[in-house]
DRENVODO-591646 format. One record per residue (C-alpha): x, y, z; residue in three letters. Coordinates in nm, 2 decimals, always signed. Example, Ala and Ser with C-alpha at 12.3 -4.5 7.8 and 13.67 -1.06 7.14 Angstrom:
2
GUVO;u;v;w;resn
GUVO;+1.23;-0.45;+0.78;ALA
GUVO;+1.37;-0.11;+0.71;SER
This chain:
162
GUVO;u;v;w;resn
GUVO;+0.42;-0.14;-1.81;MET
GUVO;+0.66;-0.07;-2.09;ASP
GUVO;+0.50;+0.26;-2.16;GLU
GUVO;+0.52;+0.36;-1.80;ALA
GUVO;+0.89;+0.27;-1.80;GLU
GUVO;+0.96;+0.48;-2.11;TYR
GUVO;+0.74;+0.78;-2.05;LEU
GUVO;+0.69;+0.83;-1.68;ALA
GUVO;+0.92;+1.03;-1.45;ASP
GUVO;+0.76;+0.87;-1.14;ARG
GUVO;+0.57;+0.54;-1.10;ILE
GUVO;+0.33;+0.47;-0.82;ILE
GUVO;+0.22;+0.11;-0.76;ILE
GUVO;-0.10;+0.05;-0.57;ILE
GUVO;-0.22;-0.30;-0.46;GLY
GUVO;-0.51;-0.41;-0.25;ASP
GUVO;-0.61;-0.04;-0.22;GLY
GUVO;-0.28;+0.05;-0.06;LYS
GUVO;+0.02;+0.24;-0.18;LEU
GUVO;+0.29;-0.02;-0.23;LYS
GUVO;+0.58;+0.19;-0.37;CYS
GUVO;+0.66;+0.50;-0.56;SER
GUVO;+0.97;+0.63;-0.74;GLY
GUVO;+1.15;+0.67;-1.06;GLY
GUVO;+1.21;+0.37;-1.28;VAL
GUVO;+1.58;+0.33;-1.19;GLN
GUVO;+1.50;+0.38;-0.82;PHE
GUVO;+1.23;+0.10;-0.83;LEU
GUVO;+1.46;-0.13;-1.02;LYS
GUVO;+1.75;-0.07;-0.77;ASP
GUVO;+1.52;-0.13;-0.47;LYS
GUVO;+1.30;-0.41;-0.59;LEU
GUVO;+1.48;-0.55;-0.89;GLY
GUVO;+1.65;-0.89;-0.90;SER
GUVO;+1.93;-0.77;-1.13;GLY
GUVO;+1.98;-0.97;-1.45;TYR
GUVO;+1.83;-1.29;-1.58;HIS
GUVO;+2.05;-1.53;-1.77;LEU
GUVO;+1.82;-1.75;-1.97;ILE
GUVO;+1.96;-2.07;-2.12;MET
GUVO;+1.81;-2.33;-2.35;SER
GUVO;+1.97;-2.66;-2.29;LEU
GUVO;+2.04;-2.97;-2.50;LEU
GUVO;+1.89;-3.31;-2.41;ASP
GUVO;+2.20;-3.43;-2.23;ASP
GUVO;+2.23;-3.14;-1.98;TYR
GUVO;+2.36;-3.17;-1.63;ASP
GUVO;+2.21;-2.88;-1.42;LEU
GUVO;+2.46;-2.92;-1.13;GLU
GUVO;+2.75;-2.91;-1.38;LYS
GUVO;+2.60;-2.60;-1.55;LEU
GUVO;+2.54;-2.42;-1.22;THR
GUVO;+2.90;-2.49;-1.10;LYS
GUVO;+3.03;-2.36;-1.44;PHE
GUVO;+2.84;-2.03;-1.40;ILE
GUVO;+2.94;-1.99;-1.04;GLN
GUVO;+3.31;-2.03;-1.12;GLU
GUVO;+3.28;-1.70;-1.30;VAL
GUVO;+3.01;-1.54;-1.10;ILE
GUVO;+3.00;-1.69;-0.75;PRO
GUVO;+2.68;-1.50;-0.65;SER
GUVO;+2.48;-1.65;-0.94;ALA
GUVO;+2.16;-1.84;-0.83;GLN
GUVO;+1.93;-2.08;-1.02;LEU
GUVO;+1.60;-1.90;-1.02;ASP
GUVO;+1.38;-2.12;-1.24;LYS
GUVO;+1.41;-2.44;-1.42;PHE
GUVO;+1.14;-2.59;-1.64;TYR
GUVO;+1.18;-2.84;-1.92;GLY
GUVO;+1.51;-2.76;-2.09;LYS
GUVO;+1.52;-2.39;-1.99;GLU
GUVO;+1.72;-2.26;-1.69;ALA
GUVO;+1.71;-1.91;-1.56;THR
GUVO;+1.99;-1.78;-1.33;TYR
GUVO;+1.98;-1.45;-1.13;LEU
GUVO;+2.29;-1.24;-1.16;LEU
GUVO;+2.34;-0.94;-0.94;SER
GUVO;+2.40;-0.59;-1.08;VAL
GUVO;+2.73;-0.58;-0.90;GLU
GUVO;+2.85;-0.88;-1.11;SER
GUVO;+2.80;-0.71;-1.45;SER
GUVO;+3.17;-0.64;-1.48;ASN
GUVO;+3.21;-1.03;-1.51;LEU
GUVO;+2.96;-1.07;-1.79;PHE
GUVO;+3.22;-1.05;-2.08;PRO
GUVO;+3.43;-1.33;-1.92;GLU
GUVO;+3.11;-1.54;-1.86;LEU
GUVO;+3.00;-1.49;-2.22;PHE
GUVO;+3.34;-1.58;-2.36;ARG
GUVO;+3.34;-1.90;-2.15;LYS
GUVO;+2.98;-1.99;-2.25;LEU
GUVO;+3.07;-1.95;-2.61;ASP
GUVO;+3.38;-2.15;-2.58;GLU
GUVO;+3.24;-2.44;-2.37;PHE
GUVO;+2.88;-2.43;-2.50;LYS
GUVO;+2.88;-2.79;-2.63;ASP
GUVO;+3.07;-2.92;-2.32;HIS
GUVO;+2.80;-2.79;-2.08;ILE
GUVO;+2.51;-2.87;-2.31;SER
GUVO;+2.39;-2.52;-2.38;VAL
GUVO;+2.20;-2.47;-2.70;GLN
GUVO;+2.16;-2.09;-2.67;SER
GUVO;+2.15;-1.82;-2.40;TYR
GUVO;+2.04;-1.46;-2.35;GLY
GUVO;+2.04;-1.20;-2.07;ILE
GUVO;+1.78;-0.94;-1.97;SER
GUVO;+1.75;-0.68;-1.70;VAL
GUVO;+1.46;-0.68;-1.45;THR
GUVO;+1.14;-0.54;-1.61;THR
GUVO;+0.88;-0.31;-1.47;MET
GUVO;+0.63;-0.60;-1.50;ASP
GUVO;+0.85;-0.80;-1.25;GLU
GUVO;+0.87;-0.50;-1.02;ILE
GUVO;+0.49;-0.46;-1.03;PHE
GUVO;+0.44;-0.83;-0.96;THR
GUVO;+0.69;-0.83;-0.67;LYS
GUVO;+0.54;-0.51;-0.52;ALA
GUVO;+0.18;-0.63;-0.53;THR
GUVO;+0.23;-1.00;-0.44;SER
GUVO;+0.16;-1.10;-0.09;SER
GUVO;+0.38;-1.36;+0.10;GLU
GUVO;+0.09;-1.61;+0.06;THR
GUVO;+0.08;-1.56;-0.32;ASP
GUVO;+0.46;-1.61;-0.35;LEU
GUVO;+0.45;-1.93;-0.13;LYS
GUVO;+0.16;-2.06;-0.33;GLN
GUVO;+0.32;-1.99;-0.66;THR
GUVO;+0.65;-2.15;-0.57;SER
GUVO;+0.46;-2.45;-0.43;GLY
GUVO;+0.27;-2.49;-0.76;ILE
GUVO;+0.60;-2.46;-0.95;GLN
GUVO;+0.76;-2.73;-0.73;GLN
GUVO;+0.46;-2.95;-0.77;GLU
GUVO;+0.47;-2.92;-1.15;LEU
GUVO;+0.84;-3.01;-1.16;LEU
GUVO;+0.79;-3.32;-0.95;LEU
GUVO;+0.47;-3.44;-1.12;THR
GUVO;+0.46;-3.66;-1.44;PRO
GUVO;+0.34;-3.47;-1.75;PHE
GUVO;-0.02;-3.60;-1.77;LEU
GUVO;-0.09;-3.49;-1.41;ALA
GUVO;+0.04;-3.14;-1.47;ARG
GUVO;-0.26;-3.03;-1.68;SER
GUVO;-0.48;-3.14;-1.39;GLU
GUVO;-0.28;-2.92;-1.14;ILE
GUVO;-0.29;-2.62;-1.38;LEU
GUVO;-0.67;-2.67;-1.44;TYR
GUVO;-0.74;-2.70;-1.06;LYS
GUVO;-0.54;-2.39;-0.97;ASN
GUVO;-0.69;-2.19;-1.26;TYR
GUVO;-1.04;-2.26;-1.15;PHE
GUVO;-0.97;-2.21;-0.78;LEU
GUVO;-0.83;-1.86;-0.86;LYS
GUVO;-1.13;-1.78;-1.09;ARG
GUVO;-1.38;-1.90;-0.82;ARG
GUVO;-1.21;-1.69;-0.55;ALA
GUVO;-1.23;-1.38;-0.77;SER
GUVO;-1.61;-1.39;-0.81;TYR
GUVO;-1.81;-1.17;-0.57;HIS
GUVO;-2.19;-1.23;-0.55;PHE
GUVO;-2.43;-0.96;-0.44;LYS
GUVO;-2.75;-1.06;-0.26;ALA
């Protein structure tokens, strides 16, 4: 997808044999993109609620998107980009206080756009259900969940001819 983003004037996404969307890179990112992703690696003594409040003091529209292990990802809207310098200054200043080891920011990628455009509601609900199940399940049972879901998807993708 990186090549398409850099070289194409227009991108057409087809899923399940149907045209899902079409347009220039910036148009697709504006219509289907989530904005920016603030990815943070946390120290052992992190407090997720405290961290979320800290970020929302600067950018009220910030939302926790994913949390796994000691990595948190927040969605930041494009409209809030003028507040990024203040957020970065505060993160650097209070990094130890809010238990942040490191952080980075990225813009929505064409891979995310493609996944969003071609995913059905069922896929999205199933994926978020699996993520929730993994977060709430002890470590040893996680591998069983991943194993089960991997083979269910593989089995569903096989088509036998008589």
